[in-house]
C-alpha positions as CSV (number, residue, x, y, z in Angstrom):
1,M,-1.0,13.6,-1.0
2,N,-0.2,12.9,-4.7
3,F,-0.7,9.5,-6.3
4,D,1.0,8.5,-9.5
5,L,0.5,5.4,-11.6
6,K,3.5,3.8,-13.1
7,T,4.5,0.6,-15.0
8,L,6.9,-1.0,-12.5
9,S,8.2,-4.5,-12.6
10,L,9.8,-6.1,-9.6
11,A,13.2,-5.4,-11.1
12,A,12.3,-1.8,-11.8
13,A,10.8,-1.4,-8.3
14,A,14.2,-2.2,-6.8
15,A,15.6,0.9,-8.5
16,E,12.8,3.2,-7.5
17,K,14.1,5.9,-5.2
18,C,11.8,6.5,-2.2
19,D,11.7,6.4,1.5
20,L,9.7,3.1,1.6
21,L,9.1,0.4,-1.0
22,A,6.1,-1.9,-0.2
23,V,6.0,-5.1,-2.3
24,L,2.7,-7.0,-2.2
25,V,3.3,-10.8,-2.5
26,P,0.4,-13.1,-3.4
27,E,0.0,-16.8,-2.7
28,G,1.8,-18.9,-5.2
29,F,4.4,-16.2,-6.0
30,K,6.9,-17.4,-8.5
31,P,10.2,-15.6,-8.1
32,S,12.4,-14.6,-11.0
33,G,16.0,-13.5,-11.1
34,D,15.6,-9.9,-9.7
35,A,16.8,-8.8,-6.3
36,L,13.3,-8.4,-4.8
37,S,12.2,-11.9,-6.0
38,S,15.3,-13.4,-4.5
39,L,14.6,-11.6,-1.2
40,V,11.0,-12.8,-1.1
41,A,12.0,-16.4,-1.9
42,H,14.8,-16.4,0.7
43,A,12.5,-14.9,3.5
44,T,9.8,-17.3,2.6
45,R,12.1,-20.3,2.6
46,Q,13.5,-19.3,6.0
47,G,10.0,-18.9,7.5
48,D,10.4,-15.2,8.1
49,F,7.6,-14.2,5.7
50,E,4.2,-15.5,4.8
51,T,1.9,-14.5,2.0
52,K,-1.2,-14.4,4.1
53,P,-2.9,-11.0,4.2
54,G,-1.7,-9.2,7.3
55,K,1.7,-10.8,7.4
56,S,4.7,-8.5,6.8
57,L,8.4,-8.3,7.0
58,A,10.2,-4.9,7.4
59,L,13.8,-4.6,6.1
60,Y,16.3,-1.7,6.2
61,Q,18.9,-0.6,3.6
62,T,18.6,-3.9,1.7
63,P,21.4,-4.5,-0.8
64,A,20.5,-3.9,-4.5
65,V,17.4,-1.9,-3.5
66,A,17.4,1.9,-3.8
67,A,14.6,2.5,-1.2
68,R,15.8,3.1,2.4
69,R,13.2,0.8,3.7
70,V,11.5,-2.3,2.2
71,L,8.3,-3.8,3.4
72,L,7.1,-7.2,2.2
73,L,3.4,-7.5,2.5
74,G,1.4,-10.7,2.2
75,A,-1.4,-10.3,-0.3
76,G,-3.2,-13.6,-0.1
77,D,-5.3,-14.3,-3.2
78,G,-4.5,-10.8,-4.5
79,S,-8.2,-9.7,-4.3
80,P,-9.0,-6.0,-3.5
81,R,-10.0,-7.1,0.0
82,A,-6.6,-8.8,0.5
83,V,-4.8,-5.7,-0.9
84,R,-6.7,-3.5,1.5
85,Q,-6.0,-5.8,4.5
86,A,-2.3,-5.9,3.7
87,L,-1.9,-2.1,3.4
88,M,-4.2,-1.2,6.3
89,G,-2.3,-3.7,8.5
90,A,0.9,-1.6,7.9
91,A,-0.9,1.7,8.9
92,T,1.9,2.8,11.2
93,Q,4.4,2.7,8.3
94,W,2.4,5.2,6.3
95,K,2.2,7.7,9.2
96,A,5.9,7.5,10.1
97,P,7.3,11.1,10.0
98,Q,10.4,10.0,8.0
99,V,8.3,8.4,5.2
100,K,7.4,11.1,2.7
101,R,7.7,9.2,-0.6
102,V,6.4,5.7,-1.0
103,A,6.3,3.2,-3.9
104,V,3.8,0.3,-3.7
105,C,4.7,-2.5,-6.1
106,L,1.6,-4.5,-7.3
107,A,3.4,-6.2,-10.2
108,A,3.0,-9.7,-8.8
109,L,-0.8,-9.3,-8.6
110,A,-3.0,-10.6,-11.5
111,D,-5.8,-7.9,-11.5
112,A,-3.8,-4.7,-11.7
113,D,-6.9,-2.5,-12.2
114,A,-8.7,-3.7,-9.1
115,A,-5.5,-3.8,-7.0
116,A,-4.6,-0.2,-7.9
117,C,-8.1,1.1,-6.9
118,A,-7.9,-0.8,-3.6
119,A,-4.4,0.3,-2.9
120,V,-5.0,4.0,-3.4
121,Q,-8.0,4.0,-1.1
122,A,-6.3,2.0,1.6
123,L,-3.2,4.2,1.7
124,S,-5.3,7.4,1.8
125,D,-7.4,5.9,4.6
126,A,-4.5,4.6,6.6
127,S,-2.4,7.8,6.4
128,Y,-5.3,10.3,7.1
129,V,-4.5,12.8,9.9
130,Y,-7.0,15.2,11.4
131,T,-5.5,18.6,12.0
132,A,-8.3,21.2,11.6
133,T,-8.7,22.2,15.3
134,K,-5.3,21.4,16.7
135,S,-3.0,24.3,17.5
136,Q,0.2,22.3,16.9
137,A,-0.9,19.6,14.6
138,E,1.6,17.5,12.7
139,P,0.1,17.0,9.2
140,R,0.4,13.9,7.1
141,A,4.0,13.5,6.3
142,L,3.4,11.2,3.3
143,S,3.3,13.5,0.2
144,R,3.8,11.2,-2.8
145,V,2.8,7.6,-3.6
146,V,3.8,5.7,-6.7
147,I,1.4,2.8,-7.5
148,G,3.5,0.4,-9.6
149,V,1.8,-2.3,-11.7
150,A,3.0,-4.6,-14.5
151,D,1.1,-2.5,-17.1
152,A,-0.1,1.0,-16.2
153,S,-2.5,1.2,-19.2
154,A,-4.4,-1.8,-17.8
155,A,-4.9,-0.2,-14.4
156,K,-5.7,3.4,-15.6
157,A,-9.5,3.1,-14.9
158,G,-9.1,1.5,-11.5
159,F,-6.4,4.1,-10.5
160,A,-8.7,7.0,-11.5
161,R,-11.6,5.4,-9.6
162,G,-9.4,4.9,-6.5
163,T,-8.0,8.5,-6.4
164,A,-11.6,9.9,-6.9
165,L,-12.9,7.7,-4.0
166,A,-10.0,8.7,-1.8
167,L,-10.8,12.3,-2.3
168,G,-14.5,11.7,-1.6
169,V,-14.0,9.6,1.5
170,E,-11.5,12.1,2.9
171,Y,-13.8,15.0,2.3
172,A,-16.6,13.2,4.1
173,R,-14.2,12.3,7.0
174,E,-12.9,15.8,7.3
175,W,-16.3,17.3,7.7
176,A,-17.7,14.6,10.0
177,N,-14.7,14.8,12.3
178,R,-15.0,18.6,13.0
179,P,-16.6,19.7,16.2
180,G,-20.1,21.1,16.1
181,N,-18.9,24.7,16.5
182,H,-16.6,24.2,13.5
183,A,-19.3,22.5,11.4
184,T,-22.5,24.6,11.8
185,P,-25.2,24.4,9.1
186,T,-23.8,27.5,7.5
187,L,-20.3,26.1,7.4
188,L,-21.6,22.9,6.0
189,A,-23.3,24.9,3.2
190,G,-19.9,26.5,2.6
191,A,-18.4,23.1,2.2
192,A,-21.0,22.3,-0.4
193,K,-20.4,25.5,-2.3
194,A,-16.7,24.8,-2.4
195,L,-17.4,21.6,-4.4
196,A,-18.4,23.7,-7.4
197,K,-14.7,24.7,-8.0
198,H,-13.8,21.0,-8.6
199,G,-16.3,20.2,-11.4
200,P,-19.7,20.6,-13.0
201,I,-21.6,20.9,-9.7
202,Q,-24.3,23.5,-9.0
203,V,-25.1,24.4,-5.4
204,K,-28.2,26.2,-4.0
205,V,-28.6,27.0,-0.4
206,M,-31.9,27.9,1.3
207,G,-32.3,29.5,4.7
208,P,-35.1,29.7,7.2
209,A,-37.3,32.0,5.2
210,E,-37.2,29.9,2.0
211,V,-37.7,26.7,4.0
212,Q,-40.7,28.3,5.7
213,K,-42.2,29.3,2.4
214,L,-41.8,25.8,1.1
215,G,-43.8,24.5,4.0
216,M,-41.2,22.2,5.6
217,G,-42.8,22.2,9.0
218,A,-41.1,19.1,10.3
219,F,-37.6,20.4,9.4
220,I,-38.3,23.8,10.9
221,A,-39.6,22.3,14.1
222,V,-36.2,20.6,14.8
223,A,-34.2,23.7,14.1
224,K,-36.4,26.0,16.3
225,G,-34.4,25.3,19.5
226,S,-31.0,26.4,18.1
227,E,-29.4,29.8,17.7
228,E,-27.8,28.5,14.5
229,P,-30.0,29.0,11.5
230,L,-30.9,26.0,9.4
231,R,-29.7,25.5,5.9
232,F,-31.3,23.4,3.2
233,I,-28.5,22.5,0.7
234,E,-29.2,21.4,-2.9
235,L,-26.4,20.0,-5.1
236,R,-26.7,19.0,-8.7
237,Y,-24.3,17.1,-10.9
238,Q,-25.3,16.8,-14.5
239,G,-23.3,14.3,-16.5
240,A,-26.1,13.1,-18.8
241,G,-28.8,14.8,-20.9
242,R,-31.3,17.1,-19.2
243,T,-34.1,14.7,-20.0
244,E,-32.5,11.8,-18.0
245,A,-34.0,11.4,-14.6
246,P,-31.5,11.9,-11.8
247,V,-30.7,9.8,-8.8
248,A,-31.5,11.7,-5.6
249,L,-29.2,11.3,-2.6
250,I,-30.6,12.7,0.7
251,G,-28.2,13.1,3.7
252,K,-29.2,13.8,7.2
253,G,-27.3,16.9,8.4
254,I,-27.9,17.3,12.1
255,T,-24.6,19.1,12.9
256,F,-25.1,18.5,16.6
257,D,-27.7,16.5,18.4
258,T,-28.4,17.0,22.1
259,G,-31.7,15.2,21.8
260,G,-33.6,18.4,22.3
261,I,-36.1,18.4,25.2
262,S,-35.8,14.6,25.2
263,I,-32.1,15.2,26.1
264,K,-29.5,12.5,25.7
265,P,-27.3,11.3,28.6
266,A,-24.0,13.3,29.0
267,A,-21.7,10.3,28.4
268,E,-20.2,10.4,24.9
269,M,-22.6,13.1,23.8
270,D,-19.6,14.7,22.1
271,E,-20.0,12.0,19.5
272,M,-23.2,13.6,18.4
273,K,-21.1,15.8,16.2
274,F,-21.1,12.8,13.9
275,D,-24.9,13.0,13.4
276,M,-24.3,14.7,10.0
277,G,-22.5,11.6,8.7
278,G,-25.2,11.2,6.1
279,A,-24.7,14.8,4.9
280,A,-20.9,14.3,4.9
281,S,-21.3,11.2,2.7
282,V,-23.3,13.1,0.2
283,L,-20.6,15.8,0.0
284,G,-18.0,13.1,-0.4
285,V,-19.9,11.5,-3.3
286,F,-20.1,14.8,-5.1
287,R,-16.4,15.3,-4.6
288,A,-15.8,12.0,-6.3
289,L,-18.2,12.8,-9.1
290,A,-16.3,15.9,-9.8
291,E,-13.2,13.8,-10.6
292,L,-14.9,10.8,-12.4
293,R,-17.4,12.8,-14.4
294,P,-19.7,9.8,-15.1
295,A,-22.6,10.1,-17.5
296,I,-25.4,10.3,-15.0
297,N,-27.4,13.0,-13.3
298,V,-27.4,13.2,-9.5
299,V,-29.2,15.5,-7.0
300,G,-28.0,15.8,-3.5
301,L,-30.2,17.2,-0.7
302,I,-29.0,18.0,2.8
303,P,-31.3,19.4,5.5
304,A,-28.8,20.8,8.0
305,C,-29.6,22.1,11.5
306,E,-28.8,21.6,15.2
307,N,-31.2,19.9,17.6
308,M,-31.0,22.0,20.8
309,P,-33.2,22.3,24.0
310,D,-34.1,26.0,24.5
311,G,-37.4,27.8,25.2
312,R,-38.4,27.7,21.5
313,A,-37.6,24.0,21.0
314,V,-40.3,21.6,19.8
315,K,-41.8,19.7,22.8
316,P,-42.9,16.1,23.2
317,G,-46.6,16.0,22.2
318,D,-46.3,18.9,19.7
319,V,-47.9,18.3,16.3
320,V,-46.2,19.6,13.2
321,T,-47.2,19.7,9.6
322,S,-44.7,18.3,7.1
323,L,-44.1,19.4,3.5
324,S,-46.2,16.5,2.3
325,G,-49.2,17.9,4.3
326,Q,-49.1,14.9,6.7
327,T,-49.2,15.8,10.4
328,I,-46.7,14.3,12.9
329,E,-47.0,14.0,16.7
330,V,-43.5,14.5,18.1
331,L,-43.4,12.0,20.8
332,N,-39.6,12.1,21.2
333,T,-37.6,15.1,20.2
334,D,-34.5,12.9,20.0
335,A,-36.0,11.2,17.0
336,E,-35.3,14.4,15.0
337,G,-33.5,12.9,12.0
338,R,-36.6,11.4,10.5
339,L,-38.3,14.8,10.9
340,V,-35.8,16.6,8.8
341,L,-35.5,13.7,6.3
342,C,-39.2,13.4,5.7
343,D,-39.4,17.0,4.4
344,A,-36.3,16.5,2.2
345,I,-37.7,13.2,0.8
346,A,-41.0,15.0,-0.1
347,Y,-38.9,17.8,-1.7
348,A,-36.9,15.3,-3.7
349,A,-40.0,14.1,-5.5
350,R,-40.1,17.3,-7.6
351,F,-37.0,16.1,-9.5
352,K,-38.9,13.0,-10.6
353,P,-35.8,10.8,-9.7
354,S,-35.2,7.4,-11.1
355,A,-34.2,6.3,-7.6
356,M,-34.0,8.0,-4.2
357,V,-31.6,7.0,-1.5
358,D,-31.5,8.6,1.9
359,I,-28.4,8.2,4.2
360,A,-28.7,8.8,7.9
361,T,-27.1,8.0,11.3
362,L,-30.6,7.3,12.3
363,T,-31.0,4.8,15.1
364,G,-29.2,3.1,17.9
365,A,-31.3,0.1,17.2
366,C,-29.3,-0.4,13.9
367,V,-26.1,-0.4,15.9
368,I,-27.4,-3.1,18.1
369,A,-28.6,-5.1,15.1
370,L,-25.6,-4.9,12.8
371,G,-22.7,-3.4,14.8
372,G,-20.1,-1.5,12.9
373,V,-19.6,-3.9,10.0
374,R,-22.6,-3.4,7.7
375,S,-25.0,-0.4,7.2
376,G,-28.7,-1.2,7.4
377,L,-30.5,-1.2,4.1
378,F,-34.2,-0.7,3.7
379,A,-35.9,-0.5,0.3
380,N,-39.3,-0.6,-1.3
381,D,-37.9,-1.8,-4.7
382,E,-36.2,-5.1,-5.2
383,A,-34.0,-4.1,-8.1
384,L,-32.8,-1.0,-6.2
385,A,-32.0,-3.0,-3.1
386,T,-30.1,-5.6,-5.2
387,R,-28.0,-2.9,-6.9
388,L,-27.1,-1.3,-3.6
389,Q,-26.2,-4.6,-2.0
390,Q,-24.0,-5.5,-5.0
391,A,-22.4,-2.1,-4.9
392,G,-21.6,-2.5,-1.2
393,E,-19.9,-5.8,-1.7
394,A,-17.9,-4.6,-4.7
395,S,-16.7,-1.5,-2.9
396,M,-16.0,-3.3,0.4
397,D,-18.5,-0.9,2.0
398,P,-21.2,-3.5,2.7
399,C,-24.9,-3.2,3.8
400,W,-27.5,-5.7,4.9
401,R,-31.1,-5.8,3.8
402,M,-33.7,-5.3,6.6
403,P,-37.4,-5.9,6.4
404,L,-40.2,-3.3,5.7
405,D,-43.3,-5.3,6.6
406,D,-46.4,-3.1,7.0
407,E,-47.0,-4.5,10.4
408,Y,-44.0,-2.6,11.7
409,A,-45.8,0.6,11.1
410,E,-48.6,-0.1,13.6
411,G,-46.7,1.5,16.5
412,L,-46.6,4.8,14.6
413,K,-50.3,5.4,15.0
414,S,-51.3,8.5,16.9
415,N,-54.6,9.7,18.4
416,F,-53.7,13.4,17.7
417,A,-51.9,13.4,14.3
418,D,-51.5,11.3,11.2
419,M,-48.6,9.5,12.8
420,G,-46.2,9.6,15.7
421,N,-42.5,10.0,15.1
422,V,-41.6,7.0,17.2
423,A,-43.0,3.6,18.0
424,G,-41.8,1.3,20.8
425,R,-38.2,0.0,21.4
426,A,-38.8,-3.2,19.5
427,G,-37.5,-3.0,15.9
428,G,-36.5,0.6,16.3
429,A,-34.5,0.8,13.1
430,I,-37.4,-0.7,11.1
431,T,-40.1,1.5,12.5
432,A,-37.9,4.5,11.7
433,A,-37.6,3.4,8.1
434,K,-41.4,2.8,8.0
435,F,-41.9,6.4,9.2
436,L,-39.8,7.7,6.3
437,Q,-41.6,5.4,3.8
438,K,-44.8,7.3,4.5
439,F,-43.3,10.3,2.6
440,V,-41.9,8.4,-0.4
441,G,-44.9,7.4,-2.5
442,A,-44.5,4.8,-5.2
443,Q,-41.0,5.9,-6.5
444,P,-38.0,3.5,-6.0
445,W,-36.5,4.4,-2.6
446,A,-33.9,3.1,-0.2
447,H,-32.8,4.1,3.2
448,L,-29.3,3.5,4.5
449,D,-29.0,3.6,8.3
450,I,-25.3,4.2,8.9
451,A,-25.5,4.7,12.7
452,G,-23.1,1.9,13.2
453,T,-20.7,2.5,10.3
454,A,-20.3,6.3,10.0
455,W,-17.8,6.6,12.8
456,K,-15.7,4.6,15.3
457,S,-15.6,5.2,19.1
458,G,-12.8,4.5,21.6
459,G,-9.1,5.1,21.0
460,G,-9.5,5.3,17.2
461,K,-12.5,7.7,17.5
462,G,-13.3,9.3,14.2
463,A,-15.4,9.3,11.0
464,T,-15.0,6.5,8.5
465,G,-16.3,8.3,5.4
466,R,-18.8,5.4,4.8
467,P,-20.9,4.9,2.7
468,V,-19.2,7.1,0.1
469,G,-17.7,4.0,-1.5
470,L,-21.0,2.2,-1.7
471,L,-22.8,5.2,-3.2
472,V,-20.2,6.0,-5.8
473,Q,-20.1,2.4,-6.9
474,F,-23.9,2.3,-7.1
475,L,-23.9,5.5,-9.3
476,L,-21.1,4.1,-11.6
477,D,-23.0,0.9,-11.9
478,S,-26.1,2.9,-12.9
479,V,-24.4,4.3,-15.9
480,Q,-24.9,2.5,-19.2
481,A,-21.8,3.6,-21.0
482,P,-19.2,5.0,-20.6
483,A,-19.0,4.1,-16.9
484,A,-16.8,7.0,-16.1
485,R,-14.6,9.6,-17.8
486,P,-11.5,10.0,-15.5
487,R,-10.4,13.6,-15.4
488,S,-6.7,12.8,-15.3
489,R,-4.3,9.9,-15.1
490,A,-2.8,11.1,-11.9
491,A,-4.8,12.8,-9.2
492,T,-4.2,14.5,-5.9
493,A,-6.0,12.6,-3.1
494,S,-5.7,15.2,-0.4
495,P,-8.6,17.6,-0.2
496,A,-7.9,21.0,1.2
497,P,-9.1,21.3,4.7
498,V,-12.7,22.4,4.9
499,P,-15.2,22.8,7.8
500,A,-17.3,19.8,9.3
501,A,-20.0,17.5,11.1
502,A,-22.3,15.5,13.7
503,P,-24.5,11.9,14.5
504,A,-27.8,9.9,14.7
505,A,-31.5,10.7,15.0
506,G,-33.1,9.0,18.0
507,R,-29.9,7.5,18.9
508,A,-27.9,7.8,22.1
509,P,-24.2,8.4,22.0
510,R,-22.1,5.2,21.8
511,A,-19.7,4.1,24.4
512,A,-16.1,3.1,23.7
513,A,-17.0,-0.5,24.5
514,P,-17.2,-3.1,21.6
515,R,-20.2,-2.4,19.5
516,A,-21.9,-5.7,20.2
517,A,-22.1,-4.6,23.8
518,R,-23.3,-1.1,23.2
519,S,-26.8,-0.1,24.2
520,A,-28.8,2.8,22.8
521,R,-32.1,4.5,23.4
522,A,-34.9,3.4,21.1
523,A,-35.6,5.9,18.2
């Protein structure tokens, strides 16, 4: 899908030839003498249209308007959140097979830059269609979207950011949505390598022999039960000088999680293909970086493998030695995500990062605590935690700070190793984070538990692409100046289909019931 940015007043929008013209109308809208203003004023006066977000009025073959269809959308206070709510509320319109060319007029909104960014992301999200494994799939019909603002030069940066984020989020969704047999560790490594063609990204992929040589005993232990060989994926984006310390992003890449010997219940186990949501988000971030080219260095690490229960699989009670040299008693093989992450975290230290953020669909306990609205945030550094929280709010991809008191680590004590990989049910998301913290050292570190936000269950089952938005915003905020160097004024926000993904360490599959009512095994 192609996005174009264009200076488009309400009068000019009426002459724009397209299948559907969407006009966002904020509170306090002051109509002028053009046809669309008159239409809005008349519909409002008659009570047929309100400017509250989510309110809409659909019209067909309106006189003096070139578009076949006109859609008036309430935009409330005109904020990015209201823009997103307005466009997402009309999701069925963007998926209509007859709608191939759309114009979205934002001329009445005060902040064109923020509105353009939000509009591009919302339209990409709402029109996304999964087709990779369908024999007779109907792809997205929408092929071109014109984003019209009062002054295109004032919205150029926001438009470039929006198109880059749309590409990144869709790349993450595409991979996370694919079934486990179409998203093996090897295929996931292929998706990482494909990113190099989009920008200054270097990719290195290590297999079982290299990982064994490194001494990643915890990662190897998880992968032992699968016929699919593990892959350790290392991505590097260098937008700043070589001497500048990078930010390290570490994504959990369990491409399918049966729970291993501590096998999960059968119901909704198919959703465990989403257990590589953290890995998918790292891939998505790098896809966005390739477009924006910010002046920052970023390292991405993805430990990718399956967690399967065969004769070679790690057993409850086994003791493994991690890359850090610390030993771990595997009390529950379904708490495998922290085992692969702890070795990746130890490996990340060799880059001497300015900050380290791991992203994982880690615990069912986090779903119970926060539902599907906010990701769980754990951090050992106040400044880093604040920056991530602010980035989440700014990107409409919010997180919530959780505690890391030392007392929570008491349950991880073991009689037979330096630590166990699980504690009790109480505070399961926190004890999982405390386990990871043992491998961090003194460097600034944060852990995002995205078990509740990486995908949705039920009728709308599918990956969300979160927290790509949060992470990209965090990286852009970390740049002193310039914040970003957009690659082009107009971008294509439709990644070529690429292979895909899986779910959460120590976490049971989620039912289709409302998230507040979901239960999960402790991790």
